[in-house]
TORKOL-4160 file (C-alpha; in steps of 0.2 Angstrom, whole numbers, padded with zeros to 4 digits, m for minus):
241
<pt num="1" X="0161" Y="0083" Z="m0261"/>
<pt num="2" X="0156" Y="0065" Z="m0263"/>
<pt num="3" X="0157" Y="0061" Z="m0244"/>
<pt num="4" X="0149" Y="0069" Z="m0229"/>
<pt num="5" X="0155" Y="0065" Z="m0212"/>
<pt num="6" X="0147" Y="0071" Z="m0195"/>
<pt num="7" X="0160" Y="0069" Z="m0182"/>
<pt num="8" X="0158" Y="0073" Z="m0163"/>
<pt num="9" X="0172" Y="0077" Z="m0151"/>
<pt num="10" X="0183" Y="0083" Z="m0165"/>
<pt num="11" X="0195" Y="0095" Z="m0156"/>
<pt num="12" X="0207" Y="0083" Z="m0147"/>
<pt num="13" X="0212" Y="0065" Z="m0145"/>
<pt num="14" X="0205" Y="0052" Z="m0157"/>
<pt num="15" X="0192" Y="0064" Z="m0164"/>
<pt num="16" X="0206" Y="0077" Z="m0169"/>
<pt num="17" X="0215" Y="0062" Z="m0177"/>
<pt num="18" X="0200" Y="0057" Z="m0186"/>
<pt num="19" X="0197" Y="0074" Z="m0192"/>
<pt num="20" X="0214" Y="0076" Z="m0199"/>
<pt num="21" X="0214" Y="0059" Z="m0207"/>
<pt num="22" X="0197" Y="0062" Z="m0216"/>
<pt num="23" X="0202" Y="0079" Z="m0222"/>
<pt num="24" X="0217" Y="0071" Z="m0231"/>
<pt num="25" X="0204" Y="0065" Z="m0244"/>
<pt num="26" X="0198" Y="0080" Z="m0255"/>
<pt num="27" X="0181" Y="0071" Z="m0258"/>
<pt num="28" X="0177" Y="0072" Z="m0239"/>
<pt num="29" X="0167" Y="0086" Z="m0231"/>
<pt num="30" X="0166" Y="0085" Z="m0212"/>
<pt num="31" X="0154" Y="0093" Z="m0200"/>
<pt num="32" X="0163" Y="0093" Z="m0183"/>
<pt num="33" X="0155" Y="0096" Z="m0166"/>
<pt num="34" X="0166" Y="0100" Z="m0151"/>
<pt num="35" X="0165" Y="0111" Z="m0135"/>
<pt num="36" X="0181" Y="0120" Z="m0140"/>
<pt num="37" X="0184" Y="0133" Z="m0153"/>
<pt num="38" X="0193" Y="0127" Z="m0168"/>
<pt num="39" X="0202" Y="0135" Z="m0183"/>
<pt num="40" X="0193" Y="0137" Z="m0200"/>
<pt num="41" X="0199" Y="0123" Z="m0212"/>
<pt num="42" X="0194" Y="0119" Z="m0230"/>
<pt num="43" X="0179" Y="0107" Z="m0231"/>
<pt num="44" X="0177" Y="0108" Z="m0212"/>
<pt num="45" X="0162" Y="0115" Z="m0204"/>
<pt num="46" X="0164" Y="0117" Z="m0185"/>
<pt num="47" X="0149" Y="0118" Z="m0173"/>
<pt num="48" X="0154" Y="0123" Z="m0155"/>
<pt num="49" X="0142" Y="0114" Z="m0144"/>
<pt num="50" X="0143" Y="0105" Z="m0128"/>
<pt num="51" X="0134" Y="0088" Z="m0130"/>
<pt num="52" X="0130" Y="0088" Z="m0112"/>
<pt num="53" X="0118" Y="0102" Z="m0115"/>
<pt num="54" X="0103" Y="0091" Z="m0123"/>
<pt num="55" X="0092" Y="0106" Z="m0127"/>
<pt num="56" X="0106" Y="0115" Z="m0136"/>
<pt num="57" X="0109" Y="0099" Z="m0146"/>
<pt num="58" X="0091" Y="0097" Z="m0151"/>
<pt num="59" X="0091" Y="0115" Z="m0157"/>
<pt num="60" X="0106" Y="0113" Z="m0167"/>
<pt num="61" X="0101" Y="0097" Z="m0177"/>
<pt num="62" X="0097" Y="0106" Z="m0193"/>
<pt num="63" X="0114" Y="0113" Z="m0193"/>
<pt num="64" X="0122" Y="0096" Z="m0190"/>
<pt num="65" X="0114" Y="0087" Z="m0204"/>
<pt num="66" X="0115" Y="0097" Z="m0220"/>
<pt num="67" X="0106" Y="0094" Z="m0236"/>
<pt num="68" X="0116" Y="0090" Z="m0252"/>
<pt num="69" X="0120" Y="0076" Z="m0264"/>
<pt num="70" X="0133" Y="0064" Z="m0257"/>
<pt num="71" X="0138" Y="0047" Z="m0262"/>
<pt num="72" X="0142" Y="0042" Z="m0243"/>
<pt num="73" X="0135" Y="0049" Z="m0227"/>
<pt num="74" X="0144" Y="0044" Z="m0211"/>
<pt num="75" X="0140" Y="0048" Z="m0193"/>
<pt num="76" X="0154" Y="0045" Z="m0181"/>
<pt num="77" X="0149" Y="0047" Z="m0162"/>
<pt num="78" X="0166" Y="0049" Z="m0155"/>
<pt num="79" X="0163" Y="0061" Z="m0141"/>
<pt num="80" X="0164" Y="0053" Z="m0124"/>
<pt num="81" X="0167" Y="0057" Z="m0106"/>
<pt num="82" X="0175" Y="0046" Z="m0093"/>
<pt num="83" X="0165" Y="0055" Z="m0079"/>
<pt num="84" X="0169" Y="0055" Z="m0061"/>
<pt num="85" X="0179" Y="0040" Z="m0056"/>
<pt num="86" X="0173" Y="0035" Z="m0039"/>
<pt num="87" X="0161" Y="0021" Z="m0032"/>
<pt num="88" X="0143" Y="0023" Z="m0031"/>
<pt num="89" X="0139" Y="0033" Z="m0015"/>
<pt num="90" X="0153" Y="0045" Z="m0018"/>
<pt num="91" X="0147" Y="0052" Z="m0035"/>
<pt num="92" X="0139" Y="0069" Z="m0038"/>
<pt num="93" X="0122" Y="0068" Z="m0044"/>
<pt num="94" X="0125" Y="0081" Z="m0058"/>
<pt num="95" X="0140" Y="0070" Z="m0064"/>
<pt num="96" X="0129" Y="0055" Z="m0066"/>
<pt num="97" X="0117" Y="0065" Z="m0076"/>
<pt num="98" X="0130" Y="0073" Z="m0087"/>
<pt num="99" X="0140" Y="0057" Z="m0091"/>
<pt num="100" X="0124" Y="0049" Z="m0098"/>
<pt num="101" X="0119" Y="0064" Z="m0107"/>
<pt num="102" X="0136" Y="0064" Z="m0116"/>
<pt num="103" X="0138" Y="0046" Z="m0119"/>
<pt num="104" X="0121" Y="0040" Z="m0122"/>
<pt num="105" X="0108" Y="0053" Z="m0124"/>
<pt num="106" X="0118" Y="0064" Z="m0137"/>
<pt num="107" X="0122" Y="0049" Z="m0148"/>
<pt num="108" X="0104" Y="0043" Z="m0148"/>
<pt num="109" X="0098" Y="0060" Z="m0153"/>
<pt num="110" X="0110" Y="0061" Z="m0167"/>
<pt num="111" X="0107" Y="0043" Z="m0173"/>
<pt num="112" X="0088" Y="0047" Z="m0173"/>
<pt num="113" X="0090" Y="0062" Z="m0183"/>
<pt num="114" X="0102" Y="0054" Z="m0195"/>
<pt num="115" X="0089" Y="0041" Z="m0199"/>
<pt num="116" X="0075" Y="0054" Z="m0200"/>
<pt num="117" X="0086" Y="0064" Z="m0212"/>
<pt num="118" X="0095" Y="0051" Z="m0223"/>
<pt num="119" X="0086" Y="0034" Z="m0222"/>
<pt num="120" X="0077" Y="0036" Z="m0238"/>
<pt num="121" X="0092" Y="0041" Z="m0248"/>
<pt num="122" X="0099" Y="0028" Z="m0260"/>
<pt num="123" X="0117" Y="0031" Z="m0255"/>
<pt num="124" X="0130" Y="0022" Z="m0243"/>
<pt num="125" X="0126" Y="0026" Z="m0225"/>
<pt num="126" X="0135" Y="0022" Z="m0210"/>
<pt num="127" X="0135" Y="0025" Z="m0191"/>
<pt num="128" X="0151" Y="0022" Z="m0181"/>
<pt num="129" X="0149" Y="0023" Z="m0162"/>
<pt num="130" X="0165" Y="0024" Z="m0153"/>
<pt num="131" X="0162" Y="0012" Z="m0138"/>
<pt num="132" X="0174" Y="0004" Z="m0126"/>
<pt num="133" X="0180" Y="m0012" Z="m0119"/>
<pt num="134" X="0173" Y="m0006" Z="m0103"/>
<pt num="135" X="0156" Y="m0009" Z="m0110"/>
<pt num="136" X="0158" Y="m0027" Z="m0106"/>
<pt num="137" X="0168" Y="m0026" Z="m0090"/>
<pt num="138" X="0164" Y="m0023" Z="m0072"/>
<pt num="139" X="0177" Y="m0009" Z="m0067"/>
<pt num="140" X="0175" Y="m0002" Z="m0050"/>
<pt num="141" X="0174" Y="0017" Z="m0050"/>
<pt num="142" X="0168" Y="0017" Z="m0068"/>
<pt num="143" X="0149" Y="0013" Z="m0066"/>
<pt num="144" X="0144" Y="0028" Z="m0077"/>
<pt num="145" X="0157" Y="0025" Z="m0091"/>
<pt num="146" X="0154" Y="0006" Z="m0092"/>
<pt num="147" X="0135" Y="0007" Z="m0091"/>
<pt num="148" X="0134" Y="0021" Z="m0104"/>
<pt num="149" X="0145" Y="0012" Z="m0116"/>
<pt num="150" X="0136" Y="m0004" Z="m0114"/>
<pt num="151" X="0120" Y="0006" Z="m0118"/>
<pt num="152" X="0128" Y="0013" Z="m0133"/>
<pt num="153" X="0132" Y="m0005" Z="m0139"/>
<pt num="154" X="0114" Y="m0010" Z="m0137"/>
<pt num="155" X="0108" Y="0006" Z="m0146"/>
<pt num="156" X="0119" Y="0001" Z="m0160"/>
<pt num="157" X="0113" Y="m0017" Z="m0161"/>
<pt num="158" X="0095" Y="m0012" Z="m0160"/>
<pt num="159" X="0097" Y="0001" Z="m0174"/>
<pt num="160" X="0105" Y="m0012" Z="m0185"/>
<pt num="161" X="0090" Y="m0023" Z="m0183"/>
<pt num="162" X="0078" Y="m0009" Z="m0187"/>
<pt num="163" X="0088" Y="m0004" Z="m0202"/>
<pt num="164" X="0086" Y="m0022" Z="m0209"/>
<pt num="165" X="0068" Y="m0023" Z="m0205"/>
<pt num="166" X="0064" Y="m0006" Z="m0212"/>
<pt num="167" X="0076" Y="m0007" Z="m0227"/>
<pt num="168" X="0085" Y="0009" Z="m0222"/>
<pt num="169" X="0102" Y="0002" Z="m0229"/>
<pt num="170" X="0111" Y="0009" Z="m0214"/>
<pt num="171" X="0126" Y="0000" Z="m0207"/>
<pt num="172" X="0130" Y="0002" Z="m0188"/>
<pt num="173" X="0146" Y="m0002" Z="m0179"/>
<pt num="174" X="0150" Y="0000" Z="m0161"/>
<pt num="175" X="0169" Y="0000" Z="m0161"/>
<pt num="176" X="0180" Y="m0001" Z="m0146"/>
<pt num="177" X="0196" Y="0009" Z="m0149"/>
<pt num="178" X="0208" Y="0000" Z="m0137"/>
<pt num="179" X="0218" Y="0010" Z="m0124"/>
<pt num="180" X="0223" Y="0026" Z="m0133"/>
<pt num="181" X="0235" Y="0040" Z="m0127"/>
<pt num="182" X="0222" Y="0054" Z="m0125"/>
<pt num="183" X="0217" Y="0067" Z="m0112"/>
<pt num="184" X="0204" Y="0054" Z="m0106"/>
<pt num="185" X="0219" Y="0043" Z="m0100"/>
<pt num="186" X="0226" Y="0057" Z="m0091"/>
<pt num="187" X="0209" Y="0059" Z="m0082"/>
<pt num="188" X="0210" Y="0040" Z="m0077"/>
<pt num="189" X="0228" Y="0042" Z="m0071"/>
<pt num="190" X="0223" Y="0056" Z="m0060"/>
<pt num="191" X="0210" Y="0046" Z="m0050"/>
<pt num="192" X="0212" Y="0041" Z="m0032"/>
<pt num="193" X="0217" Y="0023" Z="m0028"/>
<pt num="194" X="0204" Y="0022" Z="m0015"/>
<pt num="195" X="0191" Y="0026" Z="m0029"/>
<pt num="196" X="0198" Y="0015" Z="m0042"/>
<pt num="197" X="0208" Y="m0001" Z="m0039"/>
<pt num="198" X="0215" Y="m0002" Z="m0056"/>
<pt num="199" X="0224" Y="0014" Z="m0055"/>
<pt num="200" X="0242" Y="0007" Z="m0055"/>
<pt num="201" X="0238" Y="m0004" Z="m0070"/>
<pt num="202" X="0232" Y="0011" Z="m0080"/>
<pt num="203" X="0248" Y="0021" Z="m0075"/>
<pt num="204" X="0259" Y="0007" Z="m0081"/>
<pt num="205" X="0250" Y="0008" Z="m0098"/>
<pt num="206" X="0258" Y="0025" Z="m0100"/>
<pt num="207" X="0275" Y="0021" Z="m0092"/>
<pt num="208" X="0277" Y="0005" Z="m0102"/>
<pt num="209" X="0272" Y="0014" Z="m0119"/>
<pt num="210" X="0257" Y="0002" Z="m0121"/>
<pt num="211" X="0245" Y="0015" Z="m0127"/>
<pt num="212" X="0240" Y="0017" Z="m0145"/>
<pt num="213" X="0242" Y="0034" Z="m0153"/>
<pt num="214" X="0226" Y="0043" Z="m0159"/>
<pt num="215" X="0233" Y="0043" Z="m0176"/>
<pt num="216" X="0235" Y="0024" Z="m0177"/>
<pt num="217" X="0217" Y="0021" Z="m0171"/>
<pt num="218" X="0210" Y="0034" Z="m0183"/>
<pt num="219" X="0217" Y="0024" Z="m0197"/>
<pt num="220" X="0209" Y="0009" Z="m0191"/>
<pt num="221" X="0192" Y="0017" Z="m0189"/>
<pt num="222" X="0194" Y="0024" Z="m0207"/>
<pt num="223" X="0199" Y="0007" Z="m0213"/>
<pt num="224" X="0183" Y="0000" Z="m0206"/>
<pt num="225" X="0172" Y="0014" Z="m0214"/>
<pt num="226" X="0181" Y="0010" Z="m0231"/>
<pt num="227" X="0180" Y="m0009" Z="m0230"/>
<pt num="228" X="0163" Y="m0013" Z="m0222"/>
<pt num="229" X="0161" Y="m0028" Z="m0232"/>
<pt num="230" X="0175" Y="m0036" Z="m0222"/>
<pt num="231" X="0166" Y="m0034" Z="m0206"/>
<pt num="232" X="0151" Y="m0044" Z="m0200"/>
<pt num="233" X="0140" Y="m0039" Z="m0185"/>
<pt num="234" X="0139" Y="m0023" Z="m0175"/>
<pt num="235" X="0152" Y="m0025" Z="m0161"/>
<pt num="236" X="0170" Y="m0024" Z="m0165"/>
<pt num="237" X="0187" Y="m0019" Z="m0157"/>
<pt num="238" X="0201" Y="m0011" Z="m0167"/>
<pt num="239" X="0214" Y="m0023" Z="m0158"/>
<pt num="240" X="0207" Y="m0037" Z="m0168"/>
<pt num="241" X="0210" Y="m0030" Z="m0185"/>
């Protein structure tokens, strides 16, 4: 296989759509990470792993980043968690730790290992971090999600600066996927109005058919990966291309 993809959160939602889209190309091999068990598929290696378990993630790094000759190597940090939707003062301490473990710590560890493993290879190398429009918005009840995605954006931008300074040749993107019809949206709609003033707006996105399908967004992500020359900078939004 010519291309290696490492994809987190591949069992449902956007991650599952990305997996299906990538495997349509017989030149792609995918190493997928998800908490849920998944069926065996050709050119797909599944690692059942909870990214909220940092120690388990660290122990699995050698399995996540395989050796081999590839023309393109891509890390897609797709896994994310909306966390507990409630204002500060009502959050569970364990939930605060977990959302940052999944949305910030895990991607940072994976990026770090990606650079360590592949930076010296003279092949096309990309890291796509699935971010959110919430990274630049102050949304009540979303302190964990908004701040963790903001941190992911900053990690992406700093990593790009380092890649250019060190000559690693790695392109980084932090990509907001828009509002996608995934289980995360179900979690948002199940929040309490007293904890999240935008609840009715998010319910209307579903009732008014304003949500993008995972398949539509997956195609946009793959378009970016296959046409990086058309994109300048690190921070992007699928709704703008």
